[in-house]
C-alpha positions in Angstrom: -66.1 22.7 41.4 -69.7 22.5 42.4 -71.3 19.7 44.3 -75.0 18.8 44.6 -77.2 17.0 47.0 -80.5 16.0 45.4 -83.6 14.9 47.1 -87.3 14.6 46.8 -87.8 11.8 44.2 -90.0 8.9 44.7 -93.2 7.0 43.6 -96.3 9.1 43.0 -99.7 8.4 41.4 -100.7 10.0 38.1 -102.0 13.5 38.9 -99.9 13.8 42.0 -97.1 16.2 42.9 -93.5 16.0 44.0 -90.9 18.6 44.8 -87.2 18.0 43.9 -84.5 19.8 45.8 -80.8 20.4 44.8 -78.6 21.9 47.4 -75.4 23.2 45.8 -72.0 23.9 47.4 -68.6 25.0 46.2 -67.6 27.6 43.6 -71.0 29.0 42.9 -70.1 32.7 42.2 -69.5 32.2 38.5 -72.6 30.0 37.9 -74.8 31.4 35.2 -77.6 28.9 35.2 -79.0 25.9 37.0 -81.3 23.4 35.5 -83.1 20.1 35.8 -82.6 17.3 33.2 -84.3 14.0 33.0 -83.5 10.7 31.4 -86.1 7.9 30.9 -85.0 4.4 30.0 -84.0 4.1 26.3 -84.3 7.9 25.8 -81.8 10.7 25.6 -81.3 13.1 28.4 -83.5 16.2 28.0 -83.7 19.6 29.6 -86.8 19.9 31.7 -86.3 23.4 33.2 -83.6 26.0 33.7 -83.2 29.2 35.6 -80.5 31.9 35.1 -78.8 34.0 37.8 -81.0 36.8 36.5 -84.2 34.8 37.2 -85.1 34.0 33.6 -86.6 30.6 33.2 -87.4 28.2 30.4 -89.2 24.9 30.3 -89.6 21.9 28.0 -92.9 22.1 26.2 -94.0 18.9 27.7 -93.9 20.3 31.3 -95.0 23.9 30.7 -97.9 24.8 33.1 -97.1 21.8 35.3 -93.6 22.2 36.6 -92.0 25.3 38.2 -88.3 25.8 38.8 -87.2 28.2 41.5 -84.1 29.2 43.5 -83.5 30.0 47.2 -80.3 31.9 47.0 -79.9 32.0 50.8 -79.8 28.2 50.8 -78.0 27.7 47.5 -80.9 25.4 46.5 -82.8 25.0 43.4 -86.2 23.4 43.4 -88.4 21.7 40.8 -92.1 21.7 41.8 -93.8 19.0 39.7 -97.7 19.0 39.6 -100.2 17.0 37.6 -97.6 14.3 37.0 -98.0 11.8 34.2 -96.6 8.3 33.7 -94.4 9.8 30.9 -92.6 12.0 33.5 -91.0 8.8 34.9 -87.3 9.3 34.7 -84.1 9.9 36.6 -83.9 13.6 37.2 -80.6 15.4 37.4 -79.6 18.8 38.7 -77.0 20.7 36.7 -75.1 24.0 36.7 -73.2 25.9 34.1 -71.0 28.9 33.6 -72.5 30.0 30.2 -75.7 29.8 28.2 -76.7 26.3 27.1 -73.8 24.5 28.8 -73.8 22.5 31.9 -70.5 21.8 33.6 -71.6 20.1 36.9 -74.1 17.4 37.4 -75.8 15.8 40.4 -76.1 12.1 40.9 -79.8 11.8 39.9 -83.0 11.1 41.7 -85.6 8.6 40.5 -89.2 9.9 39.9 -91.7 7.2 39.1 -95.4 8.0 38.2 -97.5 5.0 38.4 -100.8 3.7 39.8 
């Protein structure tokens, strides 16, 4: 089992920045990838960014060039740096981890990000 503690969400004005953190604990040795998903009201959950244990990353087209995912292995923490935020980035953001490509077996509780003036 893997557990997460997420932090960093909040209210920010358009054009602003936030950094989300997800501290993981538990059985991390077999984790292949970690990612951030988001879900806006009335919409399906979507993958925002992911990083593998080899350091490969991928991003949703809507956030490329604005968001950066990174990992601090010493702290077992994954980050999502979000810059140039837009109102359409408003959603609940979830940290997730999985044992194989494209599958996520463990989920965080979610943190709210609201972009509004």
